[in-house]
KESE-792316 format. One record per residue: residue number from 1; residue in one letter; z negated, x negated, y negated of N, C-alpha, C in turn. Coordinates in Angstrom, 2 decimals. Layout:
BEGIN
[NUM; "A"; [Z; X; Y]; [Z; X; Y]; [Z; X; Y]];
...
END
This chain:
BEGIN
[1; "M"; [-18.04; -103.22; -33.74]; [-17.25; -103.77; -34.88]; [-16.19; -105.02; -34.48]];
[2; "G"; [-15.87; -104.97; -33.09]; [-14.96; -105.97; -32.60]; [-13.61; -106.04; -33.12]];
[3; "A"; [-13.21; -104.40; -33.47]; [-11.81; -104.37; -34.16]; [-11.82; -104.76; -35.64]];
[4; "V"; [-13.02; -104.58; -36.22]; [-12.85; -104.88; -37.60]; [-13.09; -106.69; -37.71]];
[5; "A"; [-13.58; -107.13; -36.81]; [-13.72; -108.63; -36.86]; [-12.66; -109.45; -36.77]];
[6; "V"; [-11.50; -108.92; -36.50]; [-10.27; -109.42; -36.68]; [-10.12; -109.75; -38.16]];
[7; "F"; [-10.24; -108.99; -39.04]; [-10.13; -109.30; -40.44]; [-11.21; -110.34; -41.06]];
[8; "G"; [-11.98; -110.58; -40.17]; [-13.17; -111.57; -40.28]; [-14.29; -110.95; -41.56]];
[9; "I"; [-14.38; -109.70; -41.26]; [-15.37; -109.02; -42.18]; [-16.61; -108.66; -41.33]];
[10; "E"; [-17.75; -109.07; -41.92]; [-19.20; -108.97; -41.25]; [-19.93; -108.07; -42.01]];
[11; "N"; [-19.64; -107.66; -43.10]; [-20.56; -106.66; -43.88]; [-20.34; -105.29; -43.55]];
[12; "D"; [-21.39; -104.62; -43.14]; [-21.55; -103.12; -42.63]; [-20.85; -102.17; -43.62]];
[13; "G"; [-21.17; -102.22; -44.64]; [-20.59; -101.28; -45.66]; [-19.04; -101.47; -45.88]];
[14; "L"; [-18.75; -102.60; -45.92]; [-17.07; -102.91; -45.98]; [-16.47; -102.49; -45.01]];
[15; "N"; [-17.16; -102.94; -43.69]; [-16.30; -102.33; -42.50]; [-16.19; -100.93; -42.65]];
[16; "V"; [-17.27; -100.18; -42.78]; [-17.11; -98.61; -42.99]; [-16.02; -98.25; -43.89]];
[17; "A"; [-15.91; -98.92; -44.91]; [-14.96; -98.64; -46.02]; [-13.14; -99.05; -45.54]];
[18; "V"; [-13.44; -99.96; -44.81]; [-12.13; -100.38; -44.07]; [-11.79; -99.24; -43.13]];
[19; "N"; [-12.68; -98.89; -42.23]; [-12.48; -97.90; -41.14]; [-12.06; -96.61; -41.70]];
[20; "L"; [-12.39; -96.19; -42.96]; [-12.18; -95.22; -43.53]; [-10.79; -95.29; -43.94]];
[21; "L"; [-10.54; -96.54; -44.54]; [-8.95; -96.66; -44.91]; [-8.03; -96.42; -44.04]];
[22; "I"; [-8.31; -97.21; -42.81]; [-7.56; -96.83; -41.69]; [-7.17; -95.84; -41.07]];
[23; "L"; [-8.49; -94.80; -41.26]; [-8.23; -93.51; -40.81]; [-7.43; -92.65; -41.66]];
[24; "V"; [-7.38; -93.02; -43.04]; [-6.73; -92.24; -44.27]; [-5.32; -92.45; -43.79]];
[25; "L"; [-4.86; -93.74; -43.73]; [-3.60; -94.31; -43.47]; [-2.98; -93.60; -42.12]];
[26; "A"; [-3.74; -93.35; -41.16]; [-3.34; -92.77; -40.01]; [-3.01; -91.24; -40.20]];
[27; "V"; [-3.86; -90.81; -40.76]; [-3.64; -89.37; -41.06]; [-2.40; -89.28; -42.01]];
[28; "I"; [-2.42; -90.07; -42.74]; [-1.14; -89.90; -43.86]; [0.20; -90.11; -43.07]];
[29; "W"; [0.24; -91.09; -42.06]; [1.28; -91.55; -41.19]; [1.80; -90.23; -40.33]];
[30; "L"; [0.55; -89.53; -39.70]; [1.01; -88.53; -38.90]; [1.40; -87.21; -39.67]];
[31; "A"; [0.70; -87.23; -40.88]; [1.53; -85.96; -41.82]; [2.87; -86.17; -42.37]];
[32; "L"; [3.10; -87.51; -42.48]; [4.54; -87.93; -42.89]; [5.53; -87.70; -41.66]];
[33; "I"; [5.35; -87.92; -40.51]; [6.08; -87.69; -39.33]; [6.13; -86.22; -39.46]];
[34; "Y"; [5.14; -85.42; -39.54]; [5.46; -83.87; -39.49]; [6.28; -83.44; -40.49]];
[35; "W"; [5.90; -83.91; -41.64]; [6.92; -83.43; -42.90]; [8.30; -83.77; -42.63]];
[36; "T"; [8.44; -84.99; -41.96]; [9.96; -85.38; -41.90]; [10.89; -84.36; -41.16]];
[37; "F"; [9.93; -84.10; -40.02]; [10.36; -83.26; -39.04]; [10.78; -81.72; -39.51]];
[38; "A"; [9.60; -81.26; -40.22]; [9.95; -79.88; -40.74]; [10.92; -79.82; -41.97]];
[39; "D"; [11.12; -80.89; -42.84]; [11.99; -80.90; -43.71]; [13.36; -81.09; -43.27]];
[40; "A"; [13.61; -82.09; -42.17]; [14.84; -82.28; -41.39]; [15.20; -80.91; -40.85]];
[41; "R"; [14.40; -80.07; -40.43]; [14.96; -78.80; -39.93]; [15.51; -77.83; -40.71]];
[42; "R"; [14.81; -77.92; -42.08]; [15.29; -76.91; -43.21]; [16.59; -77.62; -43.75]];
[43; "R"; [17.01; -78.87; -43.54]; [18.15; -79.43; -44.32]; [19.20; -79.76; -43.43]];
[44; "I"; [19.00; -79.95; -41.91]; [19.99; -80.55; -41.19]; [20.21; -79.54; -40.19]];
[45; "A"; [21.49; -79.22; -39.89]; [21.61; -78.18; -38.94]; [21.67; -78.71; -37.44]];
[46; "D"; [22.15; -80.11; -37.25]; [22.27; -80.65; -35.76]; [21.00; -81.08; -35.33]];
[47; "P"; [20.33; -80.43; -34.39]; [19.34; -81.12; -33.82]; [18.92; -82.58; -33.41]];
[48; "L"; [20.22; -83.07; -33.01]; [20.33; -84.35; -32.54]; [19.74; -85.24; -33.95]];
[49; "L"; [20.59; -84.98; -35.09]; [19.91; -85.72; -36.38]; [18.42; -85.41; -36.74]];
[50; "V"; [18.06; -84.52; -36.46]; [16.67; -83.89; -36.69]; [15.60; -84.71; -35.94]];
[51; "G"; [16.10; -84.96; -34.65]; [14.94; -85.71; -33.72]; [15.23; -87.35; -34.24]];
[52; "S"; [16.53; -87.67; -34.61]; [16.56; -89.15; -35.06]; [15.53; -89.37; -36.33]];
[53; "A"; [15.50; -88.24; -37.21]; [15.02; -88.58; -38.43]; [13.47; -88.49; -38.14]];
[54; "T"; [12.87; -87.82; -37.20]; [11.67; -87.72; -36.81]; [11.08; -89.14; -36.07]];
[55; "L"; [12.21; -89.60; -35.26]; [11.97; -90.90; -34.71]; [11.89; -92.07; -35.47]];
[56; "A"; [12.64; -91.82; -36.58]; [12.77; -92.80; -37.75]; [11.32; -93.04; -38.39]];
[57; "S"; [10.56; -91.73; -38.51]; [9.46; -91.78; -39.39]; [8.45; -92.23; -38.57]];
[58; "V"; [8.44; -92.31; -37.02]; [7.42; -93.07; -36.47]; [7.01; -94.28; -36.96]];
[59; "F"; [7.93; -95.09; -37.43]; [7.82; -96.47; -38.04]; [6.87; -95.96; -39.32]];
[60; "P"; [5.94; -96.77; -39.58]; [4.76; -96.39; -40.70]; [5.63; -96.59; -42.03]];
[61; "F"; [5.74; -95.42; -42.64]; [6.08; -95.31; -43.82]; [7.52; -95.83; -44.11]];
[62; "V"; [8.05; -96.44; -43.51]; [9.40; -97.18; -43.78]; [10.41; -96.15; -43.35]];
[63; "G"; [10.28; -95.47; -42.23]; [11.28; -94.53; -41.62]; [11.27; -93.37; -42.58]];
[64; "T"; [10.07; -92.83; -42.94]; [10.13; -91.70; -44.19]; [10.72; -91.91; -45.39]];
[65; "I"; [10.45; -93.17; -45.88]; [11.16; -93.77; -47.03]; [12.68; -93.54; -46.89]];
[66; "V"; [13.29; -94.04; -45.66]; [14.59; -94.31; -45.61]; [15.08; -92.90; -45.51]];
[67; "Y"; [14.40; -91.93; -44.63]; [14.96; -90.58; -44.45]; [14.90; -89.57; -45.96]];
[68; "V"; [14.01; -90.03; -46.84]; [14.16; -89.52; -48.13]; [15.29; -89.95; -48.91]];
[69; "I"; [15.77; -91.16; -48.88]; [17.07; -91.62; -49.58]; [18.22; -90.91; -48.78]];
[70; "V"; [18.50; -90.87; -47.62]; [19.66; -90.42; -46.81]; [19.57; -88.84; -46.51]];
[71; "R"; [18.52; -88.13; -47.00]; [18.61; -86.73; -46.50]; [19.48; -85.82; -47.27]];
[72; "P"; [19.84; -84.71; -46.74]; [20.82; -83.93; -47.72]; [20.08; -83.44; -48.99]];
[73; "P"; [20.79; -83.18; -50.00]; [20.11; -82.81; -51.08]; [19.70; -81.43; -51.26]];
[74; "E"; [20.39; -80.36; -50.24]; [20.23; -79.05; -50.42]; [19.53; -78.62; -49.06]];
[75; "Y"; [18.97; -77.28; -49.09]; [18.47; -76.69; -47.86]; [19.52; -75.98; -47.09]];
[76; "L"; [19.56; -75.70; -45.96]; [20.50; -74.77; -44.98]; [20.55; -73.55; -45.84]];
[77; "E"; [19.38; -72.70; -46.02]; [19.25; -71.58; -46.70]; [20.13; -71.61; -48.09]];
[78; "D"; [19.94; -72.44; -48.84]; [20.88; -72.65; -50.11]; [22.33; -72.73; -49.95]];
[79; "V"; [22.62; -73.47; -48.87]; [24.16; -73.53; -48.48]; [24.48; -72.27; -47.99]];
[80; "R"; [24.16; -71.61; -47.20]; [24.64; -70.33; -46.57]; [24.59; -69.21; -47.77]];
[81; "E"; [23.58; -69.22; -48.95]; [23.39; -68.44; -49.73]; [24.76; -68.50; -50.80]];
[82; "R"; [25.09; -69.88; -50.92]; [26.18; -70.07; -51.84]; [27.33; -69.83; -51.34]];
[83; "E"; [27.52; -70.01; -49.78]; [28.94; -69.59; -49.16]; [28.88; -68.05; -49.31]];
[84; "L"; [27.67; -67.43; -49.15]; [27.98; -65.93; -49.07]; [28.34; -65.55; -50.57]];
[85; "E"; [27.73; -66.02; -51.59]; [28.11; -65.80; -53.09]; [29.73; -66.02; -53.35]];
[86; "I"; [30.19; -67.08; -52.64]; [31.56; -67.68; -52.80]; [32.55; -66.63; -52.32]];
[87; "A"; [32.00; -66.05; -50.75]; [32.84; -65.05; -50.36]; [32.78; -63.70; -50.92]];
[88; "A"; [31.81; -63.32; -51.43]; [31.72; -61.95; -51.86]; [32.26; -62.19; -53.34]];
[89; "A"; [32.42; -63.03; -54.16]; [33.35; -63.47; -55.34]; [34.77; -63.34; -54.97]];
[90; "E"; [35.15; -64.03; -53.86]; [36.57; -64.13; -53.62]; [36.96; -62.48; -52.86]];
[91; "A"; [36.19; -61.84; -52.46]; [36.43; -60.43; -52.02]; [36.48; -59.62; -53.22]];
[92; "R"; [35.53; -59.86; -54.14]; [35.87; -58.98; -55.34]; [37.23; -59.33; -56.13]];
[93; "L"; [37.34; -60.38; -56.24]; [38.73; -60.85; -56.81]; [40.01; -60.39; -56.12]];
[94; "A"; [40.06; -60.38; -54.78]; [40.82; -59.72; -54.03]; [41.08; -58.29; -53.87]];
[95; "T"; [40.04; -57.63; -54.34]; [39.89; -56.10; -54.39]; [40.39; -55.94; -55.78]];
[96; "L"; [40.31; -56.45; -56.94]; [40.74; -56.36; -58.22]; [42.02; -56.57; -58.52]];
[97; "E"; [42.61; -57.86; -57.89]; [44.13; -58.03; -57.77]; [44.75; -57.22; -56.79]];
[98; "H"; [44.38; -56.91; -55.49]; [45.18; -56.12; -54.74]; [44.36; -55.10; -54.05]];
[99; "A"; [44.79; -53.99; -53.94]; [44.07; -52.51; -53.45]; [45.08; -52.15; -52.59]];
[100; "H"; [44.47; -51.04; -51.34]; [45.13; -50.50; -50.65]; [45.11; -49.02; -50.61]];
[101; "C"; [45.89; -48.36; -50.32]; [45.97; -46.89; -50.19]; [44.93; -46.59; -49.10]];
[102; "P"; [43.90; -45.50; -49.62]; [42.97; -45.20; -48.48]; [43.57; -44.14; -47.39]];
[103; "Y"; [44.93; -43.88; -47.73]; [45.41; -42.78; -46.63]; [46.36; -43.51; -45.70]];
[104; "C"; [46.97; -44.50; -46.06]; [48.08; -45.20; -45.26]; [48.20; -46.73; -45.17]];
[105; "G"; [47.08; -47.34; -45.95]; [46.88; -48.84; -46.13]; [47.78; -49.57; -46.71]];
[106; "F"; [48.71; -49.00; -47.45]; [49.71; -49.76; -48.27]; [49.25; -50.40; -49.43]];
[107; "E"; [49.73; -51.55; -49.49]; [49.32; -52.12; -50.88]; [49.75; -51.66; -52.16]];
[108; "V"; [48.86; -51.48; -53.02]; [49.17; -50.73; -54.22]; [48.31; -51.57; -55.52]];
[109; "D"; [48.65; -51.48; -56.76]; [48.20; -51.70; -57.83]; [47.19; -50.85; -58.48]];
[110; "K"; [46.24; -51.20; -59.26]; [45.01; -50.70; -59.73]; [45.55; -49.67; -60.73]];
[111; "D"; [46.91; -49.52; -61.27]; [47.32; -48.82; -62.25]; [48.19; -47.58; -61.58]];
[112; "F"; [48.34; -47.52; -60.26]; [49.32; -46.51; -59.42]; [48.47; -45.19; -59.50]];
[113; "L"; [49.35; -44.27; -60.00]; [48.79; -42.88; -59.94]; [49.21; -42.18; -58.40]];
[114; "R"; [50.21; -42.58; -57.85]; [50.55; -42.12; -56.39]; [50.76; -43.26; -55.58]];
[115; "C"; [50.72; -43.30; -54.40]; [51.06; -44.25; -53.41]; [52.62; -44.05; -53.30]];
[116; "P"; [53.25; -45.35; -53.28]; [54.97; -45.26; -53.06]; [55.17; -45.31; -51.86]];
[117; "S"; [54.21; -45.11; -50.70]; [54.49; -44.95; -49.37]; [54.14; -43.78; -48.82]];
[118; "C"; [53.25; -43.13; -49.01]; [52.67; -41.70; -48.52]; [52.85; -40.72; -49.58]];
[119; "L"; [52.96; -41.28; -50.85]; [53.07; -40.22; -51.95]; [51.95; -39.42; -52.42]];
[120; "R"; [50.75; -39.86; -51.74]; [49.43; -39.16; -52.00]; [48.84; -39.70; -53.19]];
[121; "R"; [48.45; -38.75; -53.98]; [47.83; -39.04; -55.27]; [46.56; -39.83; -55.01]];
[122; "L"; [46.60; -41.11; -56.05]; [45.23; -41.89; -56.00]; [44.38; -41.82; -57.14]];
[123; "K"; [44.88; -41.49; -58.22]; [44.17; -41.32; -59.55]; [44.76; -40.16; -60.52]];
[124; "E"; [43.67; -39.60; -61.26]; [44.42; -38.66; -62.14]; [44.66; -39.31; -63.31]];
[125; "P"; [45.55; -38.83; -64.19]; [45.92; -39.59; -65.52]; [45.10; -38.99; -66.56]];
[126; "C"; [44.76; -39.53; -67.68]; [43.97; -39.14; -68.81]; [44.82; -37.97; -69.34]];
[127; "A"; [44.40; -36.72; -69.93]; [45.17; -36.00; -70.56]; [45.28; -36.26; -71.85]];
[128; "V"; [44.84; -37.42; -72.45]; [45.09; -37.71; -73.85]; [46.23; -38.98; -73.81]];
[129; "C"; [45.83; -39.96; -73.19]; [46.68; -41.01; -73.18]; [47.31; -41.51; -71.93]];
[130; "A"; [47.14; -40.75; -70.95]; [47.96; -40.90; -69.64]; [47.53; -42.10; -68.73]];
[131; "K"; [46.44; -42.74; -69.09]; [45.88; -43.83; -68.30]; [45.25; -43.58; -67.10]];
[132; "P"; [45.42; -44.20; -66.02]; [44.77; -44.03; -64.82]; [43.44; -43.92; -64.93]];
[133; "L"; [42.72; -42.83; -64.37]; [41.42; -42.52; -64.42]; [40.48; -42.61; -63.11]];
[134; "D"; [39.65; -43.57; -63.02]; [38.78; -43.33; -61.71]; [37.86; -42.02; -61.48]];
[135; "P"; [37.95; -41.39; -60.23]; [37.35; -40.32; -60.18]; [35.72; -40.22; -60.50]];
[136; "R"; [35.22; -41.36; -60.56]; [33.63; -41.43; -60.97]; [33.63; -41.60; -62.62]];
[137; "W"; [34.63; -41.69; -63.09]; [34.45; -41.84; -64.60]; [34.06; -40.31; -65.20]];
[138; "K"; [33.45; -40.46; -66.21]; [33.27; -39.26; -67.15]; [33.95; -39.43; -68.37]];
[139; "I"; [34.23; -40.55; -69.14]; [34.93; -40.60; -69.97]; [36.24; -41.70; -69.93]];
[140; "C"; [37.30; -41.36; -70.63]; [38.30; -42.49; -70.55]; [37.84; -43.70; -71.32]];
[141; "P"; [37.93; -44.91; -70.72]; [37.36; -46.08; -71.44]; [38.64; -46.53; -72.15]];
[142; "Y"; [39.85; -46.01; -72.34]; [40.86; -46.22; -73.19]; [41.06; -45.79; -74.33]];
[143; "C"; [40.79; -44.36; -74.45]; [40.98; -43.57; -75.71]; [39.77; -42.96; -76.07]];
[144; "E"; [38.57; -43.09; -75.30]; [37.30; -42.45; -75.41]; [37.21; -40.99; -75.49]];
[145; "A"; [38.32; -40.26; -74.75]; [38.29; -38.89; -74.58]; [37.64; -38.47; -73.23]];
[146; "E"; [36.85; -37.60; -73.19]; [36.20; -36.84; -71.94]; [36.99; -36.43; -71.18]];
[147; "V"; [36.85; -36.47; -69.75]; [37.57; -36.42; -68.58]; [37.67; -34.82; -68.67]];
[148; "G"; [38.92; -34.47; -68.48]; [39.11; -32.84; -68.45]; [39.36; -32.31; -70.06]];
[149; "Q"; [39.61; -33.19; -71.09]; [39.67; -32.46; -72.31]; [41.24; -32.50; -72.40]];
[150; "A"; [41.43; -31.15; -73.18]; [42.69; -30.86; -73.22]; [43.47; -31.59; -74.19]];
[151; "P"; [44.69; -31.91; -74.08]; [45.39; -32.86; -75.09]; [45.54; -32.09; -76.60]];
[152; "P"; [45.55; -33.00; -77.47]; [45.89; -32.38; -78.92]; [47.24; -31.94; -78.87]];
[153; "E"; [47.23; -30.95; -79.80]; [48.55; -30.22; -80.11]; [49.29; -31.33; -80.93]];
[154; "P"; [50.55; -31.59; -80.63]; [51.23; -32.52; -81.66]; [51.60; -31.88; -83.05]];
[155; "R"; [51.62; -32.56; -84.15]; [51.78; -32.15; -85.45]; [53.47; -31.85; -85.65]];
[156; "P"; [53.94; -31.15; -86.24]; [55.30; -31.20; -86.52]; [55.71; -31.91; -87.40]];
[157; "R"; [56.89; -32.84; -87.33]; [57.14; -34.00; -87.95]; [58.04; -33.46; -89.16]];
[158; "R"; [57.95; -33.52; -90.29]; [58.94; -33.34; -91.43]; [60.26; -34.25; -91.23]];
[159; "T"; [61.34; -33.39; -91.08]; [62.65; -34.25; -91.13]; [63.25; -34.31; -92.30]];
[160; "R"; [64.29; -35.00; -92.68]; [65.05; -35.27; -93.80]; [65.79; -33.85; -94.24]];
[161; "R"; [66.12; -33.13; -93.12]; [66.87; -31.88; -93.47]; [65.91; -31.02; -94.31]];
[162; "T"; [64.64; -30.96; -93.77]; [63.76; -30.16; -94.24]; [63.29; -30.30; -95.64]];
[163; "A"; [63.24; -31.84; -95.87]; [63.06; -32.19; -97.05]; [63.89; -31.73; -98.14]];
[164; "A"; [65.30; -32.08; -97.76]; [66.52; -31.72; -98.44]; [66.45; -30.23; -98.87]];
[165; "A"; [66.12; -29.33; -97.98]; [66.20; -27.96; -98.14]; [65.04; -27.76; -99.33]];
[166; "S"; [63.97; -28.35; -98.86]; [62.70; -28.02; -99.83]; [63.08; -28.57; -101.51]];
[167; "G"; [63.75; -29.54; -101.58]; [64.29; -30.15; -102.92]; [65.42; -29.17; -103.42]];
[168; "S"; [66.24; -28.62; -102.69]; [67.22; -27.74; -103.35]; [66.77; -26.50; -103.69]];
[169; "S"; [65.50; -25.93; -102.89]; [64.95; -24.74; -103.29]; [64.32; -24.90; -104.43]];
[170; "Q"; [63.49; -26.11; -104.69]; [62.85; -26.14; -105.97]; [64.02; -26.34; -107.09]];
[171; "R"; [64.97; -26.95; -107.09]; [66.03; -27.17; -108.08]; [66.45; -25.70; -108.65]];
[172; "S"; [66.90; -24.88; -107.37]; [67.30; -23.59; -107.98]; [66.46; -22.72; -108.63]];
[173; "G"; [65.11; -22.82; -107.87]; [64.07; -22.40; -108.66]; [63.90; -22.33; -110.05]];
[174; "S"; [63.95; -23.78; -110.50]; [63.97; -24.45; -111.81]; [65.01; -24.05; -112.80]];
[175; "S"; [66.42; -23.65; -111.93]; [67.55; -23.49; -112.71]; [67.11; -21.79; -113.17]];
[176; "Q"; [66.97; -21.02; -112.03]; [66.77; -19.51; -112.48]; [65.76; -19.25; -113.38]];
[177; "R"; [64.70; -20.25; -113.50]; [63.55; -20.05; -114.47]; [64.11; -20.34; -115.98]];
[178; "S"; [65.00; -21.32; -115.96]; [65.38; -21.99; -117.07]; [66.37; -20.88; -117.83]];
[179; "S"; [67.13; -20.14; -116.94]; [68.19; -19.10; -117.08]; [67.79; -17.95; -117.91]];
[180; "R"; [66.36; -17.41; -117.56]; [65.73; -16.26; -117.88]; [65.29; -16.56; -119.33]];
[181; "P"; [65.46; -15.53; -120.21]; [65.18; -15.46; -121.57]; [63.85; -15.60; -121.95]];
[182; "A"; [63.58; -16.15; -123.13]; [61.99; -16.24; -123.39]; [61.59; -14.99; -123.69]];
[183; "D"; [60.24; -14.78; -123.76]; [59.52; -13.65; -124.27]; [59.71; -13.26; -125.60]];
[184; "G"; [60.34; -12.11; -125.90]; [60.64; -11.72; -127.11]; [61.88; -11.67; -127.75]];
[185; "E"; [62.84; -12.57; -126.76]; [64.32; -12.42; -127.14]; [64.87; -11.55; -126.09]];
[186; "R"; [66.17; -10.62; -126.80]; [66.85; -9.73; -126.20]; [67.87; -10.45; -125.25]];
[187; "P"; [67.92; -9.96; -124.18]; [69.05; -10.62; -123.28]; [70.43; -10.23; -124.04]];
[188; "V"; [71.36; -11.30; -123.59]; [72.73; -11.11; -124.14]; [73.62; -10.58; -123.15]];
[189; "T"; [74.06; -9.36; -123.38]; [74.72; -8.41; -122.57]; [76.18; -8.70; -122.79]];
[190; "A"; [77.04; -8.30; -121.63]; [78.51; -8.54; -121.75]; [79.27; -7.76; -122.74]];
[191; "E"; [78.59; -6.41; -122.96]; [79.14; -5.87; -124.32]; [78.69; -6.46; -125.57]];
[192; "R"; [77.68; -6.93; -125.72]; [77.52; -7.66; -127.02]; [78.45; -9.07; -127.36]];
[193; "T"; [78.72; -9.59; -126.13]; [79.55; -10.50; -126.27]; [80.94; -10.26; -126.46]];
[194; "A"; [81.45; -8.98; -126.08]; [82.80; -8.68; -126.36]; [82.79; -8.16; -127.73]];
[195; "R"; [81.92; -7.53; -128.47]; [81.88; -7.04; -129.72]; [82.12; -8.47; -130.71]];
[196; "S"; [81.18; -9.53; -130.57]; [81.20; -10.62; -131.26]; [82.58; -11.25; -131.10]];
[197; "G"; [83.24; -11.20; -130.02]; [84.37; -11.80; -129.79]; [85.51; -11.07; -130.67]];
[198; "S"; [85.56; -9.80; -130.73]; [86.49; -8.70; -131.49]; [86.27; -9.18; -132.94]];
[199; "R"; [85.17; -9.27; -133.54]; [84.78; -9.54; -134.93]; [85.59; -10.67; -135.34]];
[200; "E"; [85.21; -11.83; -134.51]; [85.73; -13.35; -134.84]; [87.14; -13.36; -134.79]];
[201; "R"; [87.93; -12.65; -134.00]; [89.42; -12.52; -133.75]; [90.06; -12.20; -135.31]];
[202; "P"; [90.83; -13.04; -135.77]; [91.44; -12.80; -137.15]; [92.62; -11.57; -136.79]];
[203; "P"; [93.01; -10.82; -137.91]; [93.92; -9.80; -137.62]; [95.27; -10.18; -137.56]];
[204; "S"; [96.14; -9.85; -136.80]; [97.24; -10.33; -136.67]; [98.47; -9.66; -137.65]];
[205; "S"; [99.27; -10.43; -138.21]; [100.15; -10.38; -139.02]; [101.50; -9.37; -138.64]];
[206; "A"; [101.52; -8.24; -139.44]; [102.76; -7.57; -138.86]; [104.15; -8.34; -138.89]];
[207; "S"; [105.07; -8.01; -137.84]; [106.25; -8.80; -138.02]; [107.30; -7.99; -138.52]];
END
C-alpha cells in the first residue's frame, strides 16, 4: 500500500477502488494510443505524420484530444474513391463530347455517319428519320421506328394545277348536265328551228 499512501488513503476498500480506477485509466490510455495510431494510418498517408500523432497521444488524454481536433476529416479510401469517380465522370464527358474513329483514330462527332479521314462507315442511318443509329439499338430513339423498318411511301401532293383541272372538269360536267333536255321534252333540232324562222319572216312585197 506504499503507492496508495501518497494520496493519504488508509482504508483498504478505498485503496482497492483507487487501484481499480488507476488500472482502468491506464487501459483507456493505452487503448487511446492504439486508436490514434490506427486512425492516423487510415487518414494520413505520410508515415512521419502518423508517428507524430502516435507520439502525441502518449501524453495522457491530451495528445489524443489534440489529434481528434486536427486530424483529416476523410479516410484515404474515401479520398481515392472520390478521385476515381471524378476521373470516371471526366472520361465519360470526354467520350460524349469527343469520339475517335475506331479504324484510324481521327476525332469525330457522335452524329457522323462516316469518318471524314478514312471514309469508313461508323453508323447506319435510320430508314425513317435518317438519324444516326447505334449498332446496339433495336429501335430508333428519335422516331420510335424499329431498326431495319422500310421507309413509308410518300403521299402524292395535290398541286394547284391538279385542283384547277378538277374544278374545270366539274364546271364542264355541270354545263353539260344543264344543256341536256329534261325528261318528257323533245329536243330542239336544227330543222325545227329553221321552220319556225321561215314562218315568222314576213312576206316581201313585190317591187
